[in-house]
N, C-alpha and C positions, 0 to 999 in steps of 0.2 A: 620449397617443396611442401605440399600439404597432402596428407593421406587421411581421408575421413571414412568412418563406417557408413553403412547404408543410409542412415537417417541423418543427413548433414544438418537439417534444421534443428536437430535436437542437441547439437554441439557434442556429439559422441566422438571424441577425438582419439584416434589410435596412435598416430605419429604425425608430428608437425615440425618442420625444420626450416629455419631462415637464417640469413646472415645479418648481423647487427650493422645497421647503416652507420657510416662514419659520423653523421650528424648527431648521433646519440653518444658519442665518446665523452666519457667523464661522468655519465649518469650512473646511479645505482642500478643493478640488474633488474630489480622489481619494477622500478619506474620505466626502464627501457622496454620491458616486456609489455607494459600497459600501452605503450605507443606502438609497438610492433604488432600487437595482436588485439586491436580495438574491438574485434568481434567477440572477445571473451571478457567477462567482468574482471575487475581487479581482485575480487574475492576468489574467483576460480583460479586465476593465475597464482595468487598467494598460496592457495591450497596445494596446487601442483608443485610449487617450489618447496613448501614445507614437507610434502610427502616424498620428495626426492625424485620427482618425475621430470625435472629439468636439468639438462647438462649444457655446459659451455665448453666448446672444443673438446668434447668427449669426457670432461671432468665434471664431477658433481657440482652443481651451482649453489651459491649462497645468495639469499635475497639482497644483502647490503653490499656485496662486492661491486667494485667499480669496473666498468667496461671501457675498452679502448677503441672499439669499433672494428668491424671486420670479423669478429668471432662467429663461430657457427653455433647457433642455439638449437637444441633439439628437445622437444617435449614428447614424452611417452606417458600415456595415461590410461589406466583402466577406468572406464566410465563409472561414476558413482551416481546416486540419485539426483544430485544437482545438475549433472551433465545431461541427463535424459528427461528432465522435467518439462522441457519445452515441446511437448507433444500435443497435437490436436486431438481433442476428445469431444464426442457428440453429447454435449451437455446443454439442456434447454435454457434459454435466456429470455427474460421479459424485456423486449426492446420497446422503449418509449419513443425514440426518434432515431432516424438514420438517414444520412445522405452520403455523398462521395467523400466527405471530409471527417465527419464525426459520427459517433454512436453515443446514445444516452441509454443507460440500462437501469432498470429497477432491480437491484440486487436482492436476492432472497437471503434471509438470515440463515447462517450455517454454511454459506458459500465463501471459501477462502479466496481472496483476490489474486494473490501471487504465490507461486510455489515457494516453499521454505521448509525449515526443519519440521518434520512430522507431517507435512502436507505437500508431497512432491507430485501429486496428481489430483485430478478432480477439482481444479481451481477455475476461477473466472478466466485467467490467462489461457488455460487449455481450451476452454469453450470458445474464446475469441479466435484462436488459431484455427479451430474447426470451421467457424462461421466465415472467416475472412483470412485465408492462408497468407495473403500479402502482408498481414500484420507482423509476420516473422521478421520483416525488415525494419520495423519500428521499435525503438527502445521499449522494453517491457510490454511488447505487443500493443502499444498505444495507450496503456494505462497511465494517466497523468496524476491521479490522486487515488487514495484508497479509503475503504471502509473496513472496520474490524469484521472479523468472521461473523460474529453474532449481531452485527448491526445491519439493518435492512435499508433499502432506499436507493436514491439516485446517484449515479456515477458516470462521469464522462470518459470517453475513449477517443483518441485521435486515430484516424485511419491513414494519414499521410505524415511524412516528416514535417512538412510545412505546418500542418495543423497541430502537430505535437509541440513544435517550437513555440507557436503562438499561444496555445493553451497553458503551457508551462510559464510563459512570460506573464500571462494574466494572473496565474496563481501567485507568482512571486510579487506582482504588483498589488495583490489583494483586491482585485476587481471581480473575482468570481464570487457569486452569491451562493452561500451554502447554509441552508436553514434546516434545523432538526427539531423533531418533537421528542422530548425526553420526559418520562414519568419518574419522579424522584420521591424518596421518602420524606415525610414531614410536610408541613404547611409553609410554603414560601409566601411571605406577606407582600413583598414589593418586587418590582422589576429591578434589574441591575446589571452589573457586569463583573467579571473576574479578570483582572490583569495580573497574572502570576506566572513566573517562568516554570516550564515543564521540562523535566529531564529524567534520566534513569534513577530509580529509587535505589539509594546506596545500600539499603538493607535487604531488598528483594529485587535482584537484577532482572527478573522477568516482568516487573511492573514499572510504571512511570509514577512520578510524584511531583509536587511543587517543591522545587529545590533552588537555592540561590544560583547554582551553576547551570541551571537549565536554560533553554532557549525562550525568548519572550513569547508569551501566549496571551491572547485576549478572546474571551467568550462573552457575548452579550446575551441576556435572557429576558423574556417576558412571560408573565403568568398567563397561560391559556385557559386553565380550569383548575379549581381547587376541589379537593375531596377531603374526607375526614382526616385521613392520615397520609395523604399523598398529594402531589401537585404535578399537573401537566405543564411543562415549560416549552416555549419556543426558543431555541438556542441558535444564535447566529455566530459563525466562525469568522473572526478577522484574521486568524492564523490557523494553520492546520497541523498541529503537533500530534504525535501518537497518543491516542486515548485522551485527547484534550478535554472534551466535555465530561467524560467520566471522572477524570482527575480533578477538574475544577469544581464540579458539583460535590464531590467528596470533601474537598477542602472547605466548603461552606457548611458541611454537616448535613448535606442532602444527597447522599449517594443514589445512583440510579437503581430502581427496582429491578431485581433479578440479576444484579452484577456482583457475583461472589468475589471477584478479584479486588474490587474496591469497596467491600463491606456492604454491598447493597443486597440484602437478603430478600427473599420472596415476601410478599404481604402475607401476614399470618391469619387473615380472615378466611375461614373455610368456604365462604361463598364465592370467593374469587378464583378464576382459573389460575393454574400454576404456570407461570411464565418460565420457560427453559433458557432464557437469555436475558441480556440487559435490555431494558425498555427504551430503545433508541432507534429512531427512524429518520433517515435523510429525506425530508418531505419536499423540499424545493431546491432547485438548482438553476442558476442563471449565469450566462456568460455571453460575450460578443462572439459571434460566429467567426472562427479563425480565418476564413477566406472572405466572406461577404461583409463582415463587420456588423451584421444585423444582430440586435440584442435578442437572445433566446432565453425563454423562461419555461421551466418544466416543473411539474408537481407529480407526486406519487401518493396514492391513498394509503392509509394505514393498513398493514397486513392483518390478516384475520386474527392472529394471536393477540396482537396489541389492541385491536378494536374490541375483541371480546373482553379483555381485561378492563378496558375503560367503561364498557357498557355495564359490567358487573359492579363498578364503583359508583355509578349514578345513584 
C-alpha cells in the first residue's frame, strides 16, 4: 500500500506500507529497505530510519536488525527539504545540443547541478525537470557527471535509461573527453600531469585534498598562455574526482585564481576585473553517442567574466 501526497514526482511521502518478501529473509533492515523501495535513495531511507519514521510489525525499527520475511513495514514521514527538492522549475538553460537521447548544456557559473544541503531548489536538476518532465524517471534526472557550482561550461545529460547506462559506462571507461580552461596563480613553465589520489581533507571536511587514502586521480595540463603573474592552462581529466583540478593545481603551488576554498585569491592588480568565482571553465566535451555510436564533440566559448579577466591581463 502506498499513499502519496499530491506531488508524487517530488517523493513527498505521507504513508507507505509493504510486506517484506521472503527472499529478503536474513538481511539487515536497512539493506532490505533499499531493495524494497528502490524509488527512494539509500540516504533518504537511512534518514527515515534514524528519525523514527519506520516501523516493523508496528514496533519501532532499528537499521541493523535482521528480518525474517513477511513482516509489515510502514514508513510515515513528514516531508523535509530533501523530499520536496525534485520539483520542476522554469530556469533558463543554454542548450548546446539536443536529440531524443542526450542533452548538452553550457552551464552558467553559480548554477548548482543537483539539490543538496543549502541548495534544495533553483538547481540544474529542477530546470531539467521543467524542460523534459520524463527525466523524472531517469536517475538524477539524467545528470551523469557534475560541475561545481562556480564552474561554468559543458555538461551532458541522458534523456533515456539506455542513454544514461551507456554514458555512465563511457565515464567509467574514461573514454569521455573533458577539457577545461583554468587560470592559475604563478607562471607555469612546462606542460605536465598530476597523478595524486584525491579524498576528503581530514582537517577540513568540507574540502578535498591530496591524501594517501583518496581515490586515484589524474589531470593532464598544457600551457595555453602565460601572463606576468598567472598562467592559462588547458586541463584534461582522465578521472573525475570532486574538485579534482582545483586540488591538483593547489598541490603544485598554482591554485586557481578566485578560488578561496583552495587558497586561490583574486589577482591584486587594480586594473583587472574582480572575479567572483574560481577561474575554471569546461570548454570541450566529447563522447560516443549512446545510441548511434557517432563521436560527438562540443565546445563552449569562455563566459564574459573570464574573457574580460584574460583581456585585462594581455
